C-alpha positions as CSV (number, residue, x, y, z in Angstrom):
1,M,29.6,71.2,-35.8
2,A,28.0,69.0,-33.1
3,S,24.3,68.9,-32.8
4,P,22.8,70.0,-29.4
5,L,20.9,66.8,-29.4
6,D,24.0,64.6,-29.3
7,S,24.0,64.2,-25.5
8,D,20.3,63.3,-25.5
9,D,20.9,60.8,-28.2
10,D,23.6,59.2,-26.1
11,N,21.3,58.9,-23.2
12,I,18.6,57.4,-25.4
13,F,21.0,54.8,-26.6
14,E,22.2,54.0,-23.1
15,K,18.6,53.5,-22.0
16,L,18.0,51.2,-25.0
17,K,21.0,49.2,-24.1
18,Q,19.8,48.9,-20.5
19,N,16.4,47.7,-21.7
20,A,18.0,45.2,-24.0
21,N,19.7,43.5,-21.0
22,P,18.2,40.0,-21.1
23,K,18.5,39.7,-17.3
24,A,16.4,42.8,-16.6
25,P,12.9,41.0,-16.8
26,E,14.2,38.3,-14.5
27,E,15.5,40.8,-12.1
28,R,12.1,42.7,-12.1
29,E,10.3,39.4,-11.6
30,R,12.5,38.5,-8.7
31,L,11.9,41.9,-7.0
32,V,8.2,41.6,-7.5
33,N,8.2,38.1,-6.0
34,E,10.3,39.3,-3.0
35,R,7.9,42.1,-2.4
36,A,4.9,39.8,-2.6
37,Y,6.5,37.3,-0.3
38,T,7.4,40.1,2.2
39,Q,3.8,41.3,2.2
40,Y,2.4,37.8,2.6
41,A,4.8,37.1,5.5
42,R,3.8,40.4,7.1
43,H,0.1,39.6,6.7
44,S,0.6,36.1,8.0
45,R,2.3,37.3,11.1
46,R,-0.4,39.8,11.7
47,L,-3.1,37.2,11.3
48,A,-1.2,34.8,13.6
49,E,-1.0,37.6,16.2
50,L,-4.7,38.3,15.9
51,V,-5.5,34.7,16.3
52,D,-3.2,34.3,19.3
53,T,-4.8,37.2,21.0
54,N,-8.4,36.1,20.3
55,T,-8.2,32.3,20.6
56,T,-11.0,32.2,23.3
57,L,-13.2,34.7,21.4
58,P,-16.6,33.0,20.9
59,V,-17.6,32.7,17.3
60,T,-20.4,31.1,15.3
61,V,-19.7,29.7,11.8
62,S,-22.6,31.0,9.7
63,S,-21.4,29.7,6.2
64,V,-18.7,27.7,4.5
65,N,-17.8,28.4,0.9
66,V,-15.5,26.4,-1.3
67,L,-14.2,28.5,-4.2
68,G,-12.8,26.9,-7.4
69,A,-14.6,23.5,-7.1
70,F,-16.3,23.8,-10.5
71,R,-16.5,20.0,-11.2
72,T,-17.3,18.9,-7.7
73,R,-20.9,18.3,-6.6
74,R,-22.4,20.7,-4.1
75,S,-24.1,17.8,-2.3
76,F,-20.7,16.1,-1.9
77,L,-19.1,19.2,-0.3
78,E,-22.2,19.8,1.9
79,R,-21.9,16.4,3.5
80,I,-18.3,17.3,4.5
81,F,-18.8,20.9,5.7
82,N,-22.4,21.0,7.0
83,P,-21.2,19.6,10.4
84,L,-19.0,22.7,10.8
85,L,-22.0,25.1,10.8
86,S,-22.8,26.3,14.3
87,S,-26.5,25.7,13.6
88,N,-25.7,22.0,13.3
89,R,-23.7,21.9,16.6
90,D,-24.8,21.6,20.1
91,A,-21.7,23.2,21.7
92,P,-20.5,26.7,20.8
93,Y,-17.1,27.5,19.2
94,N,-14.3,29.7,20.2
95,L,-11.9,30.9,17.4
96,A,-9.2,28.4,18.0
97,E,-11.6,25.5,17.9
98,A,-13.2,26.8,14.7
99,L,-9.9,27.1,13.0
100,A,-8.9,23.6,14.1
101,E,-12.1,22.1,12.7
102,V,-11.7,24.0,9.4
103,S,-8.1,22.8,9.0
104,A,-9.3,19.2,9.6
105,K,-11.9,19.5,6.9
106,A,-9.3,21.0,4.5
107,N,-7.1,17.9,5.2
108,T,-10.1,15.7,4.4
109,L,-10.3,17.4,1.0
110,H,-6.6,16.6,0.4
111,K,-7.3,12.9,0.9
112,F,-9.6,12.7,-2.0
113,D,-6.7,13.5,-4.4
114,I,-8.9,15.8,-6.6
115,F,-7.4,19.2,-5.5
116,H,-3.9,20.6,-5.8
117,P,-2.2,21.5,-2.6
118,P,-2.3,23.9,-0.8
119,I,-5.9,24.6,0.1
120,S,-6.1,28.2,1.3
121,I,-8.4,29.1,4.2
122,Y,-9.9,32.6,4.7
123,I,-12.1,34.1,7.4
124,D,-14.4,37.0,6.9
125,R,-17.4,38.7,8.4
126,P,-20.7,37.7,6.7
127,D,-23.1,40.2,5.2
128,N,-24.4,42.5,8.0
129,T,-27.6,43.3,6.1
130,V,-28.9,39.7,6.7
131,S,-31.3,40.0,9.6
132,S,-30.3,36.7,11.1
133,S,-26.6,37.6,11.4
134,T,-25.0,38.1,14.8
135,P,-21.8,40.0,15.9
136,T,-20.1,36.6,16.5
137,D,-20.7,35.3,13.0
138,I,-17.8,34.4,10.8
139,A,-17.8,33.1,7.2
140,I,-15.2,30.5,6.1
141,Y,-13.8,30.5,2.6
142,L,-11.6,27.7,1.2
143,S,-9.9,28.3,-2.1
144,V,-9.1,25.2,-4.1
145,R,-7.7,24.3,-7.5
146,E,-9.0,21.1,-9.1
147,K,-6.6,18.5,-10.6
148,S,-7.0,17.5,-14.2
149,G,-9.8,15.0,-14.8
150,L,-7.6,12.8,-17.0
151,L,-4.1,11.6,-16.1
152,F,-2.0,9.2,-18.2
153,K,1.3,8.0,-17.2
154,T,3.8,5.3,-18.1
155,G,6.8,4.0,-16.2
156,T,8.4,1.0,-14.5
157,D,7.4,-0.7,-11.4
158,L,9.3,-2.9,-8.9
159,G,7.4,-5.6,-7.0
160,N,8.5,-8.6,-5.0
161,T,11.3,-10.1,-7.1
162,E,10.1,-8.8,-10.4
163,G,10.0,-5.7,-12.5
164,S,7.5,-4.4,-15.0
165,A,6.6,-1.6,-17.4
166,Y,3.2,-0.1,-17.2
167,G,0.7,2.3,-18.7
168,N,-2.0,3.8,-16.4
169,L,-5.0,5.9,-17.4
170,L,-6.9,7.6,-14.5
171,W,-10.2,9.5,-14.8
172,R,-10.7,11.5,-11.7
173,N,-13.8,13.0,-10.1
174,I,-16.1,11.5,-12.8
175,F,-19.5,12.5,-11.3
176,G,-18.3,15.2,-9.0
177,G,-17.9,13.0,-5.9
178,A,-14.2,12.0,-6.1
179,E,-15.1,8.9,-8.1
180,S,-12.3,7.4,-10.2
181,L,-11.9,5.0,-13.1
182,N,-8.5,3.4,-13.4
183,L,-7.2,1.4,-16.4
184,L,-3.9,-0.3,-15.9
185,A,-1.8,-2.4,-18.3
186,S,1.6,-3.9,-17.6
187,L,4.2,-6.3,-19.0
188,G,6.7,-7.8,-16.6
189,T,9.5,-10.3,-16.1
190,R,7.4,-12.8,-14.1
191,T,3.8,-11.5,-14.6
192,R,4.0,-11.5,-18.4
193,S,0.9,-9.4,-18.8
194,A,-1.7,-7.9,-16.5
195,Y,-4.7,-5.8,-17.2
196,S,-7.2,-4.3,-14.8
197,L,-10.2,-1.9,-14.9
198,S,-11.6,-0.6,-11.6
199,F,-14.2,2.0,-10.5
200,E,-13.8,3.4,-7.0
201,T,-15.9,5.9,-5.0
202,P,-15.8,7.2,-1.4
203,V,-18.8,6.3,0.7
204,K,-20.8,9.3,2.2
205,S,-18.0,11.8,1.3
206,D,-15.6,10.0,3.6
207,P,-12.1,9.5,2.2
208,D,-11.4,6.7,4.7
209,V,-14.4,4.6,3.6
210,R,-14.3,3.4,0.0
211,W,-16.0,0.9,-2.3
212,D,-14.7,-0.4,-5.6
213,I,-15.5,-2.9,-8.3
214,Y,-13.0,-4.3,-10.7
215,G,-12.2,-6.7,-13.5
216,S,-8.7,-8.1,-14.2
217,A,-6.7,-10.5,-16.4
218,S,-3.2,-11.7,-16.0
219,S,-0.6,-14.3,-17.2
220,T,2.1,-15.3,-14.7
221,K,5.1,-17.5,-15.4
222,K,6.0,-19.8,-12.5
223,D,9.3,-21.4,-13.3
224,W,9.7,-23.0,-9.9
225,S,6.6,-25.1,-10.7
226,S,7.0,-25.6,-14.4
227,H,3.8,-23.9,-15.5
228,E,2.1,-20.7,-16.4
229,E,-1.0,-19.4,-14.6
230,V,-3.7,-17.5,-16.5
231,L,-6.3,-15.6,-14.5
232,K,-9.5,-13.8,-15.5
233,G,-11.6,-12.4,-12.7
234,F,-13.8,-9.8,-11.1
235,G,-14.4,-8.6,-7.6
236,T,-15.7,-5.9,-5.3
237,R,-14.1,-4.5,-2.2
238,Y,-15.2,-2.3,0.8
239,R,-12.4,-0.6,2.7
240,W,-12.4,1.5,5.7
241,M,-10.1,2.9,8.4
242,T,-11.0,3.4,12.0
243,G,-10.1,6.5,14.1
244,T,-7.1,4.7,15.5
245,G,-5.7,4.1,12.0
246,T,-6.6,0.4,11.8
247,R,-7.4,-0.6,8.2
248,H,-10.0,-3.2,7.1
249,E,-11.0,-4.6,3.8
250,L,-14.0,-6.9,3.0
251,A,-14.0,-8.4,-0.5
252,Y,-15.7,-10.9,-2.8
253,S,-13.9,-12.1,-5.9
254,G,-14.5,-14.7,-8.6
255,S,-11.9,-16.0,-11.0
256,W,-11.4,-18.4,-13.8
257,R,-7.9,-20.0,-13.4
258,Q,-5.9,-21.9,-15.9
259,I,-2.7,-23.9,-15.2
260,T,-1.2,-24.1,-18.7
261,G,2.1,-23.9,-20.6
262,L,3.6,-26.9,-18.8
263,A,7.3,-27.5,-19.2
264,E,8.4,-30.9,-20.6
265,K,9.9,-31.7,-17.2
266,A,6.7,-30.8,-15.3
267,S,6.0,-33.3,-12.4
268,P,3.0,-35.5,-12.1
269,T,1.6,-33.2,-9.3
270,V,1.7,-30.2,-11.6
271,R,0.2,-32.2,-14.5
272,G,-2.6,-33.4,-12.2
273,D,-3.6,-29.9,-11.3
274,A,-3.3,-28.6,-14.8
275,G,-6.4,-27.3,-16.6
276,D,-9.3,-24.9,-15.6
277,T,-10.8,-24.2,-12.2
278,V,-13.3,-21.6,-10.9
279,K,-12.9,-20.0,-7.5
280,G,-15.3,-17.7,-5.7
281,S,-14.2,-16.4,-2.3
282,F,-14.9,-13.9,0.5
283,S,-11.9,-12.3,2.2
284,H,-11.1,-10.0,5.0
285,T,-7.8,-8.0,5.5
286,W,-6.9,-6.3,8.8
287,I,-3.8,-4.1,9.1
288,V,-2.4,-2.1,12.1
289,D,0.8,-0.3,10.9
290,R,2.6,1.9,13.4
291,R,6.0,1.8,11.7
292,D,7.7,5.2,11.0
293,N,8.9,3.9,7.5
294,P,7.3,0.8,6.0
295,L,10.4,0.0,3.8
296,L,13.1,0.6,6.4
297,P,11.5,1.1,9.9
298,S,13.5,2.3,12.8
299,R,10.7,2.0,15.3
300,G,7.1,0.8,15.5
301,H,5.2,-2.4,14.7
302,L,3.1,-4.0,12.1
303,L,0.2,-6.5,12.6
304,K,-1.6,-7.9,9.6
305,S,-4.0,-10.8,8.9
306,V,-5.6,-12.0,5.7
307,S,-8.5,-14.6,5.8
308,E,-10.2,-16.2,2.8
309,L,-13.2,-18.5,2.6
310,A,-13.4,-20.1,-0.9
311,G,-16.3,-22.2,-2.3
312,W,-19.1,-20.0,-1.0
313,G,-21.1,-17.1,-2.4
314,P,-22.9,-16.6,-5.7
315,L,-20.1,-18.1,-7.9
316,G,-19.3,-21.2,-5.8
317,G,-16.5,-22.7,-7.7
318,D,-14.5,-25.9,-7.9
319,V,-12.4,-25.4,-4.7
320,A,-13.3,-25.0,-1.1
321,F,-11.1,-24.0,1.8
322,W,-10.4,-21.6,4.7
323,K,-7.1,-19.9,4.3
324,S,-5.6,-17.6,6.9
325,E,-2.3,-15.8,7.0
326,M,-0.7,-13.7,9.8
327,E,2.2,-11.3,9.6
328,S,4.0,-9.2,12.3
329,Q,7.0,-7.0,12.5
330,L,8.7,-5.1,15.4
331,A,11.4,-2.4,15.0
332,V,13.2,-0.9,17.9
333,P,16.2,1.5,17.9
334,V,19.4,0.3,19.6
335,P,21.0,3.0,21.8
336,I,24.7,3.2,21.3
337,P,26.8,5.9,23.0
338,G,28.2,8.3,20.4
339,V,25.9,7.1,17.6
340,R,22.9,9.1,16.4
341,E,19.5,8.0,17.6
342,N,17.8,5.5,15.2
343,A,21.0,4.9,13.3
344,V,21.2,1.3,14.6
345,T,18.0,-0.6,14.6
346,F,16.9,-4.1,15.4
347,T,13.9,-5.6,13.7
348,T,12.2,-9.0,13.9
349,G,9.4,-10.5,11.8
350,L,7.1,-13.5,11.9
351,R,4.8,-14.9,9.3
352,A,2.5,-17.9,9.5
353,G,-0.3,-19.4,7.4
354,L,-2.8,-22.3,7.3
355,L,-4.9,-23.7,4.5
356,Y,-7.8,-25.8,5.8
357,P,-9.6,-27.9,3.2
358,L,-13.4,-27.9,3.3
359,S,-16.2,-29.9,1.6
360,R,-18.4,-28.4,-1.1
361,D,-22.0,-29.0,-1.9
362,G,-22.6,-31.0,1.2
363,K,-20.0,-33.7,0.3
364,S,-18.5,-35.5,3.2
365,Q,-15.0,-35.5,1.7
366,P,-13.0,-32.2,1.9
367,L,-11.4,-31.1,-1.4
368,Q,-7.7,-31.5,-1.7
369,S,-5.8,-28.2,-2.0
370,R,-4.4,-27.3,-5.4
371,I,-1.0,-25.9,-6.3
372,N,-2.3,-22.5,-7.2
373,D,-3.9,-22.1,-3.7
374,R,-1.1,-23.4,-1.5
375,F,1.6,-21.3,0.1
376,Q,5.1,-20.9,-1.3
377,L,8.1,-20.0,0.8
378,G,11.7,-19.0,0.2
379,G,13.4,-16.2,-1.7
380,P,15.1,-12.8,-1.2
381,T,12.0,-11.1,0.2
382,D,11.0,-13.6,2.8
383,V,13.4,-16.4,3.8
384,R,16.8,-15.2,2.4
385,G,19.4,-17.7,1.6
386,F,17.0,-19.9,-0.3
387,R,15.9,-19.9,-3.9
388,P,12.3,-18.6,-4.7
389,S,9.9,-21.3,-3.4
390,G,13.0,-23.2,-2.4
391,L,11.4,-24.4,0.9
392,G,8.7,-27.1,1.4
393,P,7.3,-30.1,-0.5
394,R,8.6,-30.9,-3.9
395,D,7.8,-33.3,-6.7
396,G,10.9,-33.8,-8.7
397,P,12.1,-30.4,-9.9
398,D,8.9,-28.6,-9.0
399,A,7.9,-26.7,-5.8
400,I,4.3,-27.8,-5.2
401,G,3.7,-25.6,-2.1
402,G,2.3,-26.5,1.3
403,D,-0.8,-26.0,3.5
404,V,1.0,-24.9,6.7
405,Y,4.0,-22.6,7.1
406,A,5.8,-20.5,9.7
407,A,8.8,-18.2,9.1
408,A,10.8,-15.8,11.3
409,S,13.7,-13.4,10.9
410,A,15.9,-11.1,13.0
411,N,17.8,-8.2,11.4
412,L,20.3,-5.7,12.8
413,F,20.7,-2.5,10.7
414,F,23.6,-0.1,11.2
415,P,24.9,2.9,9.1
416,L,27.7,2.6,6.5
417,P,31.0,4.3,7.3
418,Q,31.3,7.8,5.8
419,V,27.6,7.9,5.0
420,A,25.2,10.2,6.8
421,P,23.0,8.3,9.2
422,D,19.8,10.0,7.8
423,R,20.4,8.5,4.4
424,P,18.1,5.5,3.7
425,I,21.0,3.0,3.2
426,R,22.1,0.5,5.8
427,L,24.3,-2.5,6.4
428,Q,22.4,-5.5,7.8
429,A,23.2,-8.7,9.5
430,F,20.4,-11.2,9.5
431,I,19.3,-14.7,10.4
432,N,16.0,-16.2,9.2
433,G,14.3,-19.5,8.8
434,G,11.1,-21.3,8.2
435,R,9.2,-24.5,7.4
436,L,6.5,-25.3,4.9
437,L,4.6,-28.5,5.1
438,A,1.7,-30.2,3.3
439,L,-1.3,-32.0,4.8
440,R,-1.8,-35.6,3.9
441,D,-4.2,-36.2,1.1
442,T,-7.6,-35.3,2.4
443,R,-9.2,-37.8,0.1
444,T,-7.4,-40.9,1.4
445,T,-8.6,-43.3,4.1
446,G,-6.3,-44.9,6.6
447,N,-8.1,-46.7,9.4
448,D,-10.7,-49.4,9.8
449,D,-13.8,-47.1,10.0
450,G,-12.9,-45.6,6.6
451,E,-11.8,-42.2,8.1
452,G,-8.2,-41.3,7.3
453,A,-6.5,-38.0,7.1
454,G,-9.4,-36.5,5.3
455,G,-12.3,-38.8,6.0
456,G,-14.6,-35.9,6.9
457,G,-14.0,-32.9,9.1
458,G,-12.5,-35.0,11.9
459,G,-9.9,-36.4,9.7
460,V,-8.9,-33.0,8.4
461,Q,-8.6,-31.7,12.0
462,R,-6.3,-34.6,13.0
463,S,-4.2,-34.0,9.9
464,V,-3.9,-30.3,10.7
465,Y,-2.9,-30.9,14.3
466,A,-0.4,-33.5,13.3
467,T,1.1,-31.2,10.7
468,M,1.4,-28.3,13.1
469,A,3.1,-30.5,15.6
470,Q,5.5,-31.5,12.9
471,M,6.5,-27.9,12.5
472,F,8.4,-28.1,15.8
473,D,10.0,-31.5,14.9
474,G,13.7,-30.4,14.5
475,L,15.2,-27.1,13.5
476,P,13.7,-25.0,10.8
477,S,15.5,-24.5,7.5
478,T,17.8,-21.6,8.4
479,A,20.2,-19.1,6.7
480,A,22.3,-16.2,7.9
481,G,24.2,-13.4,6.2
482,I,25.1,-9.8,5.7
483,G,24.2,-7.3,3.1
484,I,23.4,-3.7,2.0
485,V,19.8,-2.3,2.1
486,Y,18.6,0.8,0.2
487,A,15.1,2.1,0.8
488,H,14.1,4.0,-2.3
489,P,10.7,5.7,-2.2
490,V,9.4,3.2,-4.7
491,A,10.8,-0.1,-3.4
492,R,13.5,-1.6,-1.1
493,F,16.7,-3.0,-2.6
494,E,18.8,-5.6,-0.9
495,L,22.1,-7.2,-1.9
496,N,23.0,-9.9,0.5
497,F,25.7,-12.6,1.0
498,S,23.8,-15.6,2.4
499,L,24.9,-18.9,3.9
500,P,22.3,-21.7,4.5
501,L,22.9,-23.2,7.9
502,V,20.1,-25.8,8.0
503,L,18.8,-27.4,4.8
504,R,16.4,-30.2,4.4
505,K,16.5,-32.9,1.7
506,G,15.1,-31.6,-1.5
507,E,15.1,-27.9,-0.5
508,E,17.1,-25.4,-2.6
509,G,19.4,-23.1,-0.7
510,R,21.3,-20.1,-2.2
511,K,24.9,-19.7,-1.0
512,G,26.5,-16.5,-2.1
513,L,25.2,-13.2,-3.4
514,Q,21.4,-12.8,-3.6
515,F,19.6,-9.7,-4.9
516,G,16.1,-8.8,-3.8
517,V,13.7,-6.0,-4.8
518,G,10.3,-5.5,-3.2
519,I,7.9,-3.6,-1.0
520,S,7.4,-6.2,1.7
521,F,10.3,-7.9,3.4
522,M,10.3,-10.1,6.5
C-alpha cells in the first residue's frame, strides 16, 4: 500500500536535485550582478540628468574627504585638495566647475600609482547642524583602495639590441606621501649584470615634479671595442613636467669606470684607455613628445636634447668635456584614396651630437676624449644596414667612437595585405645614413706658436669647426631596405633586408637580413 507521503517525498527529492545543480550558484550570482548593474546604470543616468539640469547651480565646496587612504598622510592629501575648498578660492563655483575640478584631482591621485582604479566620487550635503553651513554647501567624498605596499616581480626585458631577465622589488608609499624604494637586478646578453637602488618622492604632493637619489653598478660587454666596461656610481635627479607636457630633468652623477677584460686582439687605442677613471657630471634633458604612439607613430613630432658637463661639481673627476645630443622625429599620415586614415605613414628622423673637450683644474690643455665617453653609430636601431658601431673611426678591429656625428632617416610605413590596418604591424621601406668623426688629438701641437688642434680653447674650436665642415665632405654612409615592423607594448621589433649604398673605408656594413629590438628607433 502506498504511503500518502510518497508524492511529497518525490517533491523533496526533486528539490534536492535542483539544489545539487552545480550551475545554480553561478546563475544566482549572474542574476544578482545583472540586477546590481541595472540599478547602478539607472542611478548613474539619474545623476547625469540631475547634473545636466543643474550645471549652473552655484555651489560652495565645504569639505573634501578621502575614504580608504589608511596608509597615506593627511598632510599629503591636504596639499592636493585644500585648493578645492571654496574658502581658499577667490571665485565662486557652479556645479559643473566643481565636478571638473574634483575629477582633475582624482586624476592627480591616479598619477601617484598608490591607488587602484577607479577612484569613485560622491557628492552629498554637509551636516545642517553646523552653524557655518549654507544652502549651497556640498561635501565631496572620494573612495579609494590603496595598492599593496610591497610588489615583487620578475620577467624579461627588451632594450636596444639586447635582452635581459630581471627581478624588481618595489616598496610603495613608504612614509605616506607616495615615496618609493626600488631595487632592480638584471642579467642580460650585453649588459651582463646590472643592479640599482633608488629612492623617489614627489615634491609638494605634485606627481609631475619628482626627486630621486640612486646608486648603481653594472658590467657591460662591448665586443665592437674588444673590452668590458664596469661602472659603479651614484646620482640624484630632479624631474618636472610643464603644463604643456614638456619634460625636464636636471641631474648630477658620479661614477667610477673601469675598462677591463680586454680581448687579445684589442687595439692600441683601447689598451691606452684601459684602466680606471672617475667622472662627475651635471646633465639636463629636455623632451617634447607629441607623437600618438612612441613605438610606431602615425602623426606627431618628437624633440629631445641631452646636455652634459663633466669635470665639475663636488666629485670632479679625471675627464672634462661638454657633450650635447639632439634628436627629432616627425610623423605624418599619407592620404591615399580608398585606404583607411593613418594606415600609410611617412616618418623622418634626425640625430646629431658633439663632444667638446675641456681643460680641468685650470690646465691650458683640454683633455682628450676617451672611448667610453665618445659617440657610437650604426646598428639596427639607428643607422640600419650597418653593424653595431659599424660607422666612424676604427683602430684595427675596434670601433673607437667619435666626437661629432649626424644621422638621418626616412621611412614609409604601410599595412600588410589581409591584415587589419589597426593592428600594430607594418611593412616599411627606408633609407638612412650618417657620419661619425673624431676630433684631432687635442694634446698635439701643429703650428709655430705651439697651438695646434688642441693648443688651448682656440685650438679646440678650430678642430671642431674643421670636423663639422668635414661632415659635408662627400655623401654620408647610406643604406636602404625594406622590412616588417611590429610594435609590441613592451618594445618594437624590426626584421629588415638592408643594402648598403655608400660605405667608407673601414666601416662595416650589413647586407641582408637584420633584426632589431628596442624602444627608440630613428
